[in-house]
All heavy atoms as TSV, in Angstrom:
chain	resi	resn	atom	element	x	y	z
A	1	MET	N	N	6.065	3.116	-11.394
A	1	MET	CA	C	4.748	3.015	-10.595
A	1	MET	C	C	5.235	3.070	-9.171
A	1	MET	O	O	6.183	2.427	-8.749
A	1	MET	CB	C	4.004	1.780	-10.922
A	1	MET	CG	C	2.650	1.739	-10.231
A	1	MET	SD	S	1.720	0.268	-10.955
A	1	MET	CE	C	0.303	0.582	-9.969
A	2	GLU	N	N	4.406	3.745	-8.471
A	2	GLU	CA	C	4.728	3.932	-7.032
A	2	GLU	C	C	4.316	2.613	-6.329
A	2	GLU	O	O	3.300	2.035	-6.510
A	2	GLU	CB	C	3.957	5.052	-6.352
A	2	GLU	CG	C	4.270	5.461	-5.062
A	2	GLU	CD	C	3.505	6.667	-4.617
A	2	GLU	OE1	O	2.466	7.083	-5.217
A	2	GLU	OE2	O	3.879	7.190	-3.533
A	3	ASP	N	N	5.191	2.250	-5.340
A	3	ASP	CA	C	4.948	1.056	-4.458
A	3	ASP	C	C	3.669	1.247	-3.630
A	3	ASP	O	O	3.547	2.408	-3.169
A	3	ASP	CB	C	6.150	0.875	-3.605
A	3	ASP	CG	C	6.040	-0.313	-2.687
A	3	ASP	OD1	O	5.951	-1.448	-3.166
A	3	ASP	OD2	O	6.036	-0.045	-1.419
A	4	GLN	N	N	2.907	0.222	-3.566
A	4	GLN	CA	C	1.605	0.381	-2.714
A	4	GLN	C	C	1.764	0.764	-1.274
A	4	GLN	O	O	1.188	1.556	-0.692
A	4	GLN	CB	C	0.820	-0.910	-2.781
A	4	GLN	CG	C	-0.550	-0.678	-2.216
A	4	GLN	CD	C	-1.433	-1.961	-2.351
A	4	GLN	OE1	O	-0.863	-3.101	-2.116
A	4	GLN	NE2	N	-2.682	-1.875	-2.655
A	5	ASP	N	N	2.884	0.131	-0.642
A	5	ASP	CA	C	3.220	0.641	0.824
A	5	ASP	C	C	3.508	2.030	0.765
A	5	ASP	O	O	3.121	2.728	1.783
A	5	ASP	CB	C	4.376	-0.246	1.327
A	5	ASP	CG	C	3.933	-1.690	1.690
A	5	ASP	OD1	O	2.712	-1.892	1.781
A	5	ASP	OD2	O	4.871	-2.498	1.798
A	6	ASP	N	N	4.208	2.688	-0.077
A	6	ASP	CA	C	4.596	4.095	-0.173
A	6	ASP	C	C	3.301	4.913	-0.274
A	6	ASP	O	O	3.010	5.908	0.467
A	6	ASP	CB	C	5.512	4.393	-1.266
A	6	ASP	CG	C	6.853	3.887	-1.085
A	6	ASP	OD1	O	7.262	3.669	0.128
A	6	ASP	OD2	O	7.612	3.788	-2.108
A	7	ARG	N	N	2.400	4.437	-1.076
A	7	ARG	CA	C	0.984	5.114	-1.268
A	7	ARG	C	C	0.365	5.078	0.142
A	7	ARG	O	O	-0.313	6.125	0.464
A	7	ARG	CB	C	0.248	4.503	-2.314
A	7	ARG	CG	C	0.747	4.759	-3.761
A	7	ARG	CD	C	-0.024	3.974	-4.823
A	7	ARG	NE	N	-1.399	4.327	-4.834
A	7	ARG	CZ	C	-2.341	3.445	-5.297
A	7	ARG	NH1	N	-1.987	2.240	-5.531
A	7	ARG	NH2	N	-3.640	3.843	-5.274
A	8	ILE	N	N	0.277	3.992	0.792
A	8	ILE	CA	C	-0.464	3.726	2.037
A	8	ILE	C	C	0.283	4.658	3.054
A	8	ILE	O	O	-0.544	5.395	3.783
A	8	ILE	CB	C	-0.505	2.375	2.509
A	8	ILE	CG1	C	-1.251	1.466	1.458
A	8	ILE	CG2	C	-1.067	2.189	3.857
A	8	ILE	CD1	C	-1.182	-0.018	1.715
A	9	ARG	N	N	1.548	4.673	3.113
A	9	ARG	CA	C	2.278	5.459	4.112
A	9	ARG	C	C	1.969	6.880	4.023
A	9	ARG	O	O	1.611	7.606	4.950
A	9	ARG	CB	C	3.786	5.231	3.891
A	9	ARG	CG	C	4.600	5.841	5.040
A	9	ARG	CD	C	6.065	5.398	4.961
A	9	ARG	NE	N	6.237	4.010	5.009
A	9	ARG	CZ	C	6.559	3.127	3.899
A	9	ARG	NH1	N	6.852	3.583	2.811
A	9	ARG	NH2	N	6.672	1.819	4.222
A	10	ARG	N	N	2.035	7.381	2.669
A	10	ARG	CA	C	1.661	8.838	2.430
A	10	ARG	C	C	0.323	9.152	2.787
A	10	ARG	O	O	0.015	10.263	3.403
A	10	ARG	CB	C	1.984	9.126	0.881
A	10	ARG	CG	C	2.013	10.663	0.620
A	10	ARG	CD	C	2.336	10.945	-0.775
A	10	ARG	NE	N	1.161	10.475	-1.643
A	10	ARG	CZ	C	1.332	9.644	-2.676
A	10	ARG	NH1	N	2.490	9.020	-2.794
A	10	ARG	NH2	N	0.320	9.380	-3.460
A	11	ARG	N	N	-0.665	8.295	2.455
A	11	ARG	CA	C	-2.110	8.535	2.818
A	11	ARG	C	C	-2.314	8.610	4.385
A	11	ARG	O	O	-3.055	9.329	4.872
A	11	ARG	CB	C	-2.974	7.555	2.049
A	11	ARG	CG	C	-4.387	7.773	2.394
A	11	ARG	CD	C	-4.911	9.108	1.961
A	11	ARG	NE	N	-6.326	9.360	2.411
A	11	ARG	CZ	C	-6.722	10.427	3.010
A	11	ARG	NH1	N	-5.925	11.379	3.127
A	11	ARG	NH2	N	-8.000	10.596	3.431
A	12	ALA	N	N	-1.668	7.517	4.974
A	12	ALA	CA	C	-1.777	7.542	6.488
A	12	ALA	C	C	-1.157	8.797	7.074
A	12	ALA	O	O	-1.780	9.314	8.103
A	12	ALA	CB	C	-1.078	6.277	6.963
A	13	HIS	N	N	-0.147	9.354	6.528
A	13	HIS	CA	C	0.350	10.528	7.070
A	13	HIS	C	C	-0.590	11.777	6.946
A	13	HIS	O	O	-0.717	12.584	7.740
A	13	HIS	CB	C	1.862	10.868	6.385
A	13	HIS	CG	C	2.426	12.053	6.870
A	13	HIS	ND1	N	3.166	12.089	8.118
A	13	HIS	CD2	C	2.544	13.301	6.376
A	13	HIS	CE1	C	3.587	13.312	8.321
A	13	HIS	NE2	N	3.304	13.997	7.315
A	14	GLU	N	N	-1.244	11.774	5.710
A	14	GLU	CA	C	-2.226	12.863	5.407
A	14	GLU	C	C	-3.421	12.721	6.523
A	14	GLU	O	O	-3.843	13.674	6.954
A	14	GLU	CB	C	-2.783	12.569	4.057
A	14	GLU	CG	C	-1.739	13.004	2.944
A	14	GLU	CD	C	-2.188	12.594	1.544
A	14	GLU	OE1	O	-3.461	12.039	1.387
A	14	GLU	OE2	O	-1.568	12.873	0.511
A	15	ILE	N	N	-3.823	11.522	6.748
A	15	ILE	CA	C	-4.917	11.289	7.663
A	15	ILE	C	C	-4.437	11.708	9.021
A	15	ILE	O	O	-5.236	12.404	9.744
A	15	ILE	CB	C	-5.330	9.748	7.765
A	15	ILE	CG1	C	-6.008	9.422	6.355
A	15	ILE	CG2	C	-6.322	9.568	8.867
A	15	ILE	CD1	C	-6.176	7.917	6.200
A	16	TRP	N	N	-3.338	11.462	9.470
A	16	TRP	CA	C	-2.772	11.854	10.682
A	16	TRP	C	C	-2.748	13.385	10.771
A	16	TRP	O	O	-3.114	13.856	11.881
A	16	TRP	CB	C	-1.348	11.300	10.854
A	16	TRP	CG	C	-0.569	11.654	11.988
A	16	TRP	CD1	C	-0.647	11.216	13.425
A	16	TRP	CD2	C	0.594	12.558	12.006
A	16	TRP	NE1	N	0.108	11.820	14.213
A	16	TRP	CE2	C	1.023	12.636	13.411
A	16	TRP	CE3	C	1.307	13.233	11.089
A	16	TRP	CZ2	C	2.079	13.470	13.799
A	16	TRP	CZ3	C	2.398	13.950	11.444
A	16	TRP	CH2	C	2.676	14.106	12.795
A	17	LYS	N	N	-2.239	14.001	9.845
A	17	LYS	CA	C	-2.288	15.495	9.847
A	17	LYS	C	C	-3.592	16.129	9.990
A	17	LYS	O	O	-3.890	16.991	10.603
A	17	LYS	CB	C	-1.474	16.003	8.578
A	17	LYS	CG	C	0.059	15.858	8.709
A	17	LYS	CD	C	0.945	16.434	7.633
A	17	LYS	CE	C	0.218	16.900	6.452
A	17	LYS	NZ	N	1.177	17.411	5.481
A	18	GLN	N	N	-4.575	15.495	9.116
A	18	GLN	CA	C	-6.002	15.973	9.092
A	18	GLN	C	C	-6.626	15.810	10.550
A	18	GLN	O	O	-7.452	16.755	10.818
A	18	GLN	CB	C	-6.786	15.177	8.197
A	18	GLN	CG	C	-6.462	15.581	6.706
A	18	GLN	CD	C	-7.244	14.652	5.806
A	18	GLN	OE1	O	-7.903	13.669	6.184
A	18	GLN	NE2	N	-7.091	14.990	4.435
A	19	GLU	N	N	-6.198	14.851	11.252
A	19	GLU	CA	C	-6.819	14.596	12.542
A	19	GLU	C	C	-6.030	15.371	13.695
A	19	GLU	O	O	-6.346	15.094	14.823
A	19	GLU	CB	C	-6.800	13.071	12.864
A	19	GLU	CG	C	-7.797	12.325	12.017
A	19	GLU	CD	C	-7.946	11.025	12.406
A	19	GLU	OE1	O	-7.303	10.436	13.406
A	19	GLU	OE2	O	-8.736	10.221	11.713
A	20	GLY	N	N	-5.153	16.271	13.309
A	20	GLY	CA	C	-4.383	17.037	14.347
A	20	GLY	C	C	-3.200	16.370	14.883
A	20	GLY	O	O	-2.768	16.747	15.963
A	21	SER	N	N	-2.607	15.421	14.143
A	21	SER	CA	C	-1.424	14.794	14.636
A	21	SER	C	C	-1.502	14.111	15.936
A	21	SER	O	O	-0.546	14.264	16.795
A	21	SER	CB	C	-0.238	15.762	14.568
A	21	SER	OG	O	-0.201	16.469	13.287
A	22	PRO	N	N	-2.463	13.290	16.168
A	22	PRO	CA	C	-2.638	12.548	17.440
A	22	PRO	C	C	-1.558	11.524	17.658
A	22	PRO	O	O	-1.052	10.889	16.563
A	22	PRO	CB	C	-4.025	11.977	17.435
A	22	PRO	CG	C	-4.227	11.706	15.897
A	22	PRO	CD	C	-3.602	12.822	15.231
A	23	GLU	N	N	-1.128	11.228	18.747
A	23	GLU	CA	C	-0.173	10.112	19.045
A	23	GLU	C	C	-0.938	8.822	19.254
A	23	GLU	O	O	-2.166	8.913	19.787
A	23	GLU	CB	C	0.629	10.447	20.342
A	23	GLU	CG	C	1.605	11.765	20.092
A	23	GLU	CD	C	2.631	11.543	18.995
A	23	GLU	OE1	O	3.158	10.367	18.869
A	23	GLU	OE2	O	2.878	12.474	18.237
A	24	GLY	N	N	-0.351	7.703	18.995
A	24	GLY	CA	C	-0.949	6.382	19.277
A	24	GLY	C	C	-1.972	5.843	18.351
A	24	GLY	O	O	-2.694	5.008	18.679
A	25	ARG	N	N	-2.084	6.632	17.173
A	25	ARG	CA	C	-3.178	6.204	16.184
A	25	ARG	C	C	-2.634	5.711	14.946
A	25	ARG	O	O	-3.284	5.448	13.974
A	25	ARG	CB	C	-4.052	7.296	15.972
A	25	ARG	CG	C	-4.724	8.109	17.096
A	25	ARG	CD	C	-6.077	7.410	17.598
A	25	ARG	NE	N	-7.008	6.991	16.462
A	25	ARG	CZ	C	-7.798	7.787	15.804
A	25	ARG	NH1	N	-7.876	9.002	16.159
A	25	ARG	NH2	N	-8.596	7.312	14.846
A	26	GLU	N	N	-1.334	5.259	14.930
A	26	GLU	CA	C	-0.556	4.959	13.717
A	26	GLU	C	C	-1.296	3.679	13.090
A	26	GLU	O	O	-1.539	3.669	11.867
A	26	GLU	CB	C	0.790	4.496	13.991
A	26	GLU	CG	C	1.732	5.616	14.490
A	26	GLU	CD	C	1.685	5.808	16.050
A	26	GLU	OE1	O	0.809	5.047	16.730
A	26	GLU	OE2	O	2.445	6.758	16.542
A	27	TYR	N	N	-1.658	2.680	13.837
A	27	TYR	CA	C	-2.166	1.527	13.244
A	27	TYR	C	C	-3.578	1.829	12.549
A	27	TYR	O	O	-3.915	1.377	11.507
A	27	TYR	CB	C	-2.269	0.382	14.318
A	27	TYR	CG	C	-2.812	-0.967	13.679
A	27	TYR	CD1	C	-2.081	-1.585	12.791
A	27	TYR	CD2	C	-3.964	-1.445	14.122
A	27	TYR	CE1	C	-2.425	-2.773	12.221
A	27	TYR	CE2	C	-4.405	-2.761	13.664
A	27	TYR	CZ	C	-3.597	-3.364	12.719
A	27	TYR	OH	O	-3.986	-4.617	12.164
A	28	SER	N	N	-4.418	2.624	13.361
A	28	SER	CA	C	-5.679	3.001	12.776
A	28	SER	C	C	-5.643	3.764	11.525
A	28	SER	O	O	-6.331	3.539	10.547
A	28	SER	CB	C	-6.438	3.874	13.841
A	28	SER	OG	O	-7.644	4.386	13.358
A	29	HIS	N	N	-4.619	4.677	11.426
A	29	HIS	CA	C	-4.454	5.501	10.259
A	29	HIS	C	C	-3.904	4.565	9.116
A	29	HIS	O	O	-4.343	4.735	7.999
A	29	HIS	CB	C	-3.329	6.616	10.566
A	29	HIS	CG	C	-3.861	7.555	11.492
A	29	HIS	ND1	N	-3.052	8.355	12.319
A	29	HIS	CD2	C	-5.082	8.098	11.734
A	29	HIS	CE1	C	-3.846	9.151	13.079
A	29	HIS	NE2	N	-4.995	9.016	12.748
A	30	TRP	N	N	-3.052	3.674	9.336
A	30	TRP	CA	C	-2.508	2.743	8.375
A	30	TRP	C	C	-3.625	1.860	7.833
A	30	TRP	O	O	-3.802	1.700	6.476
A	30	TRP	CB	C	-1.449	1.820	9.024
A	30	TRP	CG	C	-0.859	0.768	7.982
A	30	TRP	CD1	C	-1.391	-0.312	7.715
A	30	TRP	CD2	C	0.141	1.113	7.080
A	30	TRP	NE1	N	-0.584	-1.033	6.711
A	30	TRP	CE2	C	0.305	-0.022	6.303
A	30	TRP	CE3	C	1.034	2.096	6.815
A	30	TRP	CZ2	C	1.259	-0.202	5.291
A	30	TRP	CZ3	C	1.941	2.073	5.815
A	30	TRP	CH2	C	2.080	0.921	5.106
A	31	LEU	N	N	-4.472	1.386	8.739
A	31	LEU	CA	C	-5.679	0.547	8.254
A	31	LEU	C	C	-6.650	1.446	7.374
A	31	LEU	O	O	-7.104	0.917	6.300
A	31	LEU	CB	C	-6.426	-0.045	9.415
A	31	LEU	CG	C	-5.693	-1.118	10.223
A	31	LEU	CD1	C	-6.600	-1.570	11.363
A	31	LEU	CD2	C	-5.367	-2.287	9.340
A	32	ARG	N	N	-6.896	2.551	7.825
A	32	ARG	CA	C	-7.802	3.515	7.065
A	32	ARG	C	C	-7.156	3.681	5.724
A	32	ARG	O	O	-7.861	3.738	4.631
A	32	ARG	CB	C	-8.085	4.699	7.781
A	32	ARG	CG	C	-8.994	5.645	7.006
A	32	ARG	CD	C	-9.381	6.843	7.914
A	32	ARG	NE	N	-9.842	7.899	6.998
A	32	ARG	CZ	C	-9.976	9.214	7.420
A	32	ARG	NH1	N	-9.749	9.492	8.708
A	32	ARG	NH2	N	-10.365	10.095	6.633
A	33	ALA	N	N	-5.883	4.124	5.698
A	33	ALA	CA	C	-5.248	4.418	4.426
A	33	ALA	C	C	-5.137	3.197	3.468
A	33	ALA	O	O	-5.331	3.358	2.285
A	33	ALA	CB	C	-3.880	4.908	4.762
A	34	ARG	N	N	-4.879	2.064	4.081
A	34	ARG	CA	C	-4.872	0.821	3.213
A	34	ARG	C	C	-6.151	0.520	2.564
A	34	ARG	O	O	-6.298	0.248	1.396
A	34	ARG	CB	C	-4.413	-0.393	4.065
A	34	ARG	CG	C	-4.212	-1.601	3.291
A	34	ARG	CD	C	-3.720	-2.760	4.168
A	34	ARG	NE	N	-4.770	-3.153	5.062
A	34	ARG	CZ	C	-4.730	-4.180	5.900
A	34	ARG	NH1	N	-3.580	-4.914	5.897
A	34	ARG	NH2	N	-5.693	-4.479	6.726
A	35	ALA	N	N	-7.265	0.736	3.340
A	35	ALA	CA	C	-8.586	0.536	2.783
A	35	ALA	C	C	-8.911	1.484	1.620
A	35	ALA	O	O	-9.403	1.050	0.704
A	35	ALA	CB	C	-9.598	0.553	3.912
A	36	GLU	N	N	-8.582	2.741	1.800
A	36	GLU	CA	C	-8.726	3.735	0.786
A	36	GLU	C	C	-7.967	3.416	-0.503
A	36	GLU	O	O	-8.487	3.526	-1.636
A	36	GLU	CB	C	-8.413	5.087	1.344
A	36	GLU	CG	C	-9.418	5.526	2.319
A	36	GLU	CD	C	-8.993	7.072	2.937
A	36	GLU	OE1	O	-8.105	7.637	2.393
A	36	GLU	OE2	O	-9.632	7.492	3.909
A	37	ILE	N	N	-6.684	3.042	-0.396
A	37	ILE	CA	C	-5.888	2.719	-1.450
A	37	ILE	C	C	-6.374	1.495	-2.192
A	37	ILE	O	O	-6.451	1.410	-3.513
A	37	ILE	CB	C	-4.366	2.467	-1.044
A	37	ILE	CG1	C	-3.851	3.825	-0.429
A	37	ILE	CG2	C	-3.567	1.996	-2.210
A	37	ILE	CD1	C	-3.747	5.001	-1.280
A	38	ARG	N	N	-6.897	0.533	-1.445
A	38	ARG	CA	C	-7.384	-0.667	-2.044
A	38	ARG	C	C	-8.678	-0.292	-2.842
A	38	ARG	O	O	-8.822	-0.901	-3.898
A	38	ARG	CB	C	-7.667	-1.722	-0.993
A	38	ARG	CG	C	-6.316	-2.457	-0.532
A	38	ARG	CD	C	-6.706	-3.574	0.409
A	38	ARG	NE	N	-5.500	-4.220	0.820
A	38	ARG	CZ	C	-5.366	-5.151	1.770
A	38	ARG	NH1	N	-6.437	-5.503	2.409
A	38	ARG	NH2	N	-4.304	-5.698	2.028
A	39	GLU	N	N	-9.415	0.494	-2.257
A	39	GLU	CA	C	-10.684	0.866	-2.956
A	39	GLU	C	C	-10.420	1.661	-4.332
A	39	GLU	O	O	-10.989	1.398	-5.318
A	39	GLU	CB	C	-11.601	1.736	-2.036
A	39	GLU	CG	C	-12.929	2.138	-2.699
A	39	GLU	CD	C	-13.752	2.883	-1.731
A	39	GLU	OE1	O	-13.559	2.968	-0.556
A	39	GLU	OE2	O	-14.802	3.479	-2.226
A	40	GLU	N	N	-9.419	2.515	-4.165
A	40	GLU	CA	C	-8.943	3.252	-5.371
A	40	GLU	C	C	-8.480	2.268	-6.429
A	40	GLU	O	O	-8.801	2.378	-7.645
A	40	GLU	CB	C	-7.726	4.234	-5.059
A	40	GLU	CG	C	-8.150	5.434	-4.369
A	40	GLU	CD	C	-6.998	6.347	-3.979
A	40	GLU	OE1	O	-5.785	6.015	-4.415
A	40	GLU	OE2	O	-7.158	7.221	-3.250
A	41	ASP	N	N	-7.710	1.364	-6.017
A	41	ASP	CA	C	-7.097	0.395	-7.027
A	41	ASP	C	C	-8.326	-0.483	-7.604
A	41	ASP	O	O	-8.228	-0.718	-8.766
A	41	ASP	CB	C	-6.035	-0.607	-6.353
A	41	ASP	CG	C	-4.761	0.196	-6.009
A	41	ASP	OD1	O	-4.693	1.333	-6.536
A	41	ASP	OD2	O	-3.944	-0.371	-5.261
A	42	ALA	N	N	-9.310	-0.882	-6.796
A	42	ALA	CA	C	-10.358	-1.721	-7.333
A	42	ALA	C	C	-11.142	-0.837	-8.298
A	42	ALA	O	O	-11.618	-1.401	-9.312
A	42	ALA	CB	C	-11.212	-2.157	-6.190
A	43	ASN	N	N	-11.367	0.383	-7.983
A	43	ASN	CA	C	-12.032	1.247	-8.945
A	43	ASN	C	C	-11.388	1.410	-10.274
A	43	ASN	O	O	-12.025	1.382	-11.273
A	43	ASN	CB	C	-12.380	2.680	-8.230
A	43	ASN	CG	C	-13.348	2.518	-7.194
A	43	ASN	OD1	O	-14.215	1.699	-7.164
A	43	ASN	ND2	N	-13.418	3.496	-6.280
A	44	THR	N	N	-10.050	1.494	-10.171
A	44	THR	CA	C	-9.278	1.656	-11.457
A	44	THR	C	C	-9.433	0.362	-12.226
A	44	THR	O	O	-9.523	0.407	-13.443
A	44	THR	CB	C	-7.814	1.921	-11.073
A	44	THR	OG1	O	-7.643	3.196	-10.354
A	44	THR	CG2	C	-6.891	1.998	-12.349
A	45	ILE	N	N	-9.333	-0.794	-11.519
A	45	ILE	CA	C	-9.443	-2.082	-12.316
A	45	ILE	C	C	-10.845	-2.161	-12.931
A	45	ILE	O	O	-11.056	-2.594	-14.104
A	45	ILE	CB	C	-9.123	-3.169	-11.344
A	45	ILE	CG1	C	-7.671	-3.334	-10.940
A	45	ILE	CG2	C	-9.512	-4.536	-12.004
A	45	ILE	CD1	C	-7.262	-4.184	-9.837
A	46	THR	N	N	-11.844	-1.759	-12.178
A	46	THR	CA	C	-13.172	-1.888	-12.716
A	46	THR	C	C	-13.363	-0.944	-13.895
A	46	THR	O	O	-13.919	-1.348	-14.925
A	46	THR	CB	C	-14.253	-1.490	-11.612
A	46	THR	OG1	O	-14.042	-2.377	-10.502
A	46	THR	CG2	C	-15.672	-1.521	-12.188
A	47	GLN	N	N	-12.776	0.217	-13.840
A	47	GLN	CA	C	-12.815	1.121	-14.987
A	47	GLN	C	C	-12.073	0.539	-16.184
A	47	GLN	O	O	-12.619	0.682	-17.298
A	47	GLN	CB	C	-12.172	2.487	-14.601
A	47	GLN	CG	C	-13.174	3.273	-13.675
A	47	GLN	CD	C	-12.490	4.448	-13.060
A	47	GLN	OE1	O	-11.369	4.776	-13.418
A	47	GLN	NE2	N	-13.143	5.177	-12.179
A	48	ASP	N	N	-11.062	-0.035	-15.891
A	48	ASP	CA	C	-10.205	-0.588	-17.082
A	48	ASP	C	C	-10.917	-1.754	-17.674
A	48	ASP	O	O	-10.986	-1.969	-18.943
A	48	ASP	CB	C	-8.822	-1.000	-16.602
A	48	ASP	CG	C	-7.780	0.091	-16.188
A	48	ASP	OD1	O	-8.138	1.143	-16.600
A	48	ASP	OD2	O	-6.804	-0.313	-15.547
A	49	LEU	N	N	-11.609	-2.535	-16.857
A	49	LEU	CA	C	-12.345	-3.732	-17.439
A	49	LEU	C	C	-13.524	-3.274	-18.245
A	49	LEU	O	O	-13.862	-3.781	-19.255
A	49	LEU	CB	C	-12.775	-4.600	-16.257
A	49	LEU	CG	C	-11.715	-5.483	-15.620
A	49	LEU	CD1	C	-12.209	-6.214	-14.380
A	49	LEU	CD2	C	-11.052	-6.462	-16.624
A	50	TYR	N	N	-14.156	-2.153	-17.767
A	50	TYR	CA	C	-15.294	-1.581	-18.548
A	50	TYR	C	C	-14.852	-1.072	-19.868
A	50	TYR	O	O	-15.486	-1.318	-20.878
A	50	TYR	CB	C	-15.908	-0.493	-17.728
A	50	TYR	CG	C	-17.053	0.259	-18.407
A	50	TYR	CD1	C	-18.334	-0.294	-18.468
A	50	TYR	CD2	C	-16.845	1.430	-19.038
A	50	TYR	CE1	C	-19.397	0.250	-19.198
A	50	TYR	CE2	C	-17.838	2.119	-19.773
A	50	TYR	CZ	C	-19.133	1.486	-19.727
A	50	TYR	OH	O	-20.208	2.197	-20.411
A	51	ARG	N	N	-13.699	-0.243	-19.833
A	51	ARG	CA	C	-13.150	0.218	-21.180
A	51	ARG	C	C	-12.803	-1.004	-22.056
A	51	ARG	O	O	-13.012	-0.921	-23.319
A	51	ARG	CB	C	-11.931	1.042	-20.877
A	51	ARG	CG	C	-12.210	2.335	-20.240
A	51	ARG	CD	C	-10.923	3.130	-20.184
A	51	ARG	NE	N	-11.171	4.397	-19.329
A	51	ARG	CZ	C	-10.791	4.566	-18.161
A	51	ARG	NH1	N	-9.858	3.757	-17.641
A	51	ARG	NH2	N	-11.117	5.625	-17.558
A	52	VAL	N	N	-12.174	-2.165	-21.591
A	52	VAL	CA	C	-11.954	-3.212	-22.463
A	52	VAL	C	C	-13.195	-3.829	-23.109
A	52	VAL	O	O	-13.268	-4.229	-24.290
A	52	VAL	CB	C	-11.121	-4.310	-21.620
A	52	VAL	CG1	C	-10.967	-5.632	-22.484
A	52	VAL	CG2	C	-9.750	-3.773	-21.344
A	53	ALA	N	N	-14.150	-3.994	-22.254
A	53	ALA	CA	C	-15.478	-4.381	-22.654
A	53	ALA	C	C	-16.078	-3.643	-23.737
A	53	ALA	O	O	-16.633	-4.163	-24.759
A	53	ALA	CB	C	-16.458	-4.659	-21.492
A	54	GLN	N	N	-16.047	-2.292	-23.528
A	54	GLN	CA	C	-16.539	-1.434	-24.634
A	54	GLN	C	C	-15.713	-1.541	-25.899
A	54	GLN	O	O	-16.302	-1.582	-27.021
A	54	GLN	CB	C	-16.416	-0.026	-24.061
A	54	GLN	CG	C	-17.311	0.437	-22.984
A	54	GLN	CD	C	-18.807	0.111	-23.302
A	54	GLN	OE1	O	-19.209	0.471	-24.331
A	54	GLN	NE2	N	-19.583	-0.413	-22.452
A	55	LEU	N	N	-14.437	-1.761	-25.873
A	55	LEU	CA	C	-13.658	-1.919	-26.979
A	55	LEU	C	C	-14.050	-3.161	-27.722
A	55	LEU	O	O	-14.127	-3.255	-28.902
A	55	LEU	CB	C	-12.137	-1.915	-26.701
A	55	LEU	CG	C	-11.494	-0.596	-26.292
A	55	LEU	CD1	C	-10.029	-0.797	-25.812
A	55	LEU	CD2	C	-11.614	0.366	-27.536
A	56	ASN	N	N	-14.130	-4.304	-26.965
A	56	ASN	CA	C	-14.616	-5.548	-27.494
A	56	ASN	C	C	-15.973	-5.546	-28.230
A	56	ASN	O	O	-16.150	-6.203	-29.287
A	56	ASN	CB	C	-14.618	-6.664	-26.378
A	56	ASN	CG	C	-13.093	-6.956	-26.025
A	56	ASN	OD1	O	-12.137	-6.793	-26.722
A	56	ASN	ND2	N	-13.020	-7.597	-24.791
A	57	ARG	N	N	-16.853	-4.713	-27.722
A	57	ARG	CA	C	-18.142	-4.585	-28.387
A	57	ARG	C	C	-18.101	-3.885	-29.692
A	57	ARG	O	O	-18.976	-4.153	-30.624
A	57	ARG	CB	C	-19.200	-3.894	-27.385
A	57	ARG	CG	C	-19.539	-4.562	-26.321
A	57	ARG	CD	C	-20.499	-3.837	-25.458
A	57	ARG	NE	N	-20.784	-4.520	-24.170
A	57	ARG	CZ	C	-21.422	-4.031	-23.175
A	57	ARG	NH1	N	-21.808	-2.630	-23.270
A	57	ARG	NH2	N	-21.551	-4.782	-22.107
A	58	SER	N	N	-17.084	-3.047	-29.845
A	58	SER	CA	C	-16.952	-2.307	-31.130
A	58	SER	C	C	-16.395	-3.121	-32.265
A	58	SER	O	O	-16.426	-2.688	-33.366
A	58	SER	CB	C	-16.167	-1.075	-30.953
A	58	SER	OG	O	-14.770	-1.360	-30.510
A	59	PHE	N	N	-15.905	-4.329	-31.950
A	59	PHE	CA	C	-15.354	-5.185	-32.991
A	59	PHE	C	C	-16.340	-6.184	-33.514
A	59	PHE	O	O	-17.160	-6.761	-33.439
A	59	PHE	CB	C	-14.121	-5.777	-32.506
A	59	PHE	CG	C	-12.997	-5.015	-32.343
A	59	PHE	CD1	C	-12.405	-4.596	-31.063
A	59	PHE	CD2	C	-12.241	-4.432	-33.543
A	59	PHE	CE1	C	-11.388	-3.800	-30.959
A	59	PHE	CE2	C	-11.234	-3.634	-33.278
A	59	PHE	CZ	C	-10.777	-3.215	-32.093
């Protein structure tokens, strides 16, 4: 599994490139990337919990 900091770093770099590679926005890009990765992770956990609940109902 990929380290969360690596995922954030990669996403921050993507954001930086999308914005035209501006200087001095590293922290802003990191915060935005971190928020996006956390949201992705939360959605994955929610989906997993939903699947487990569905499995439990079938028993």
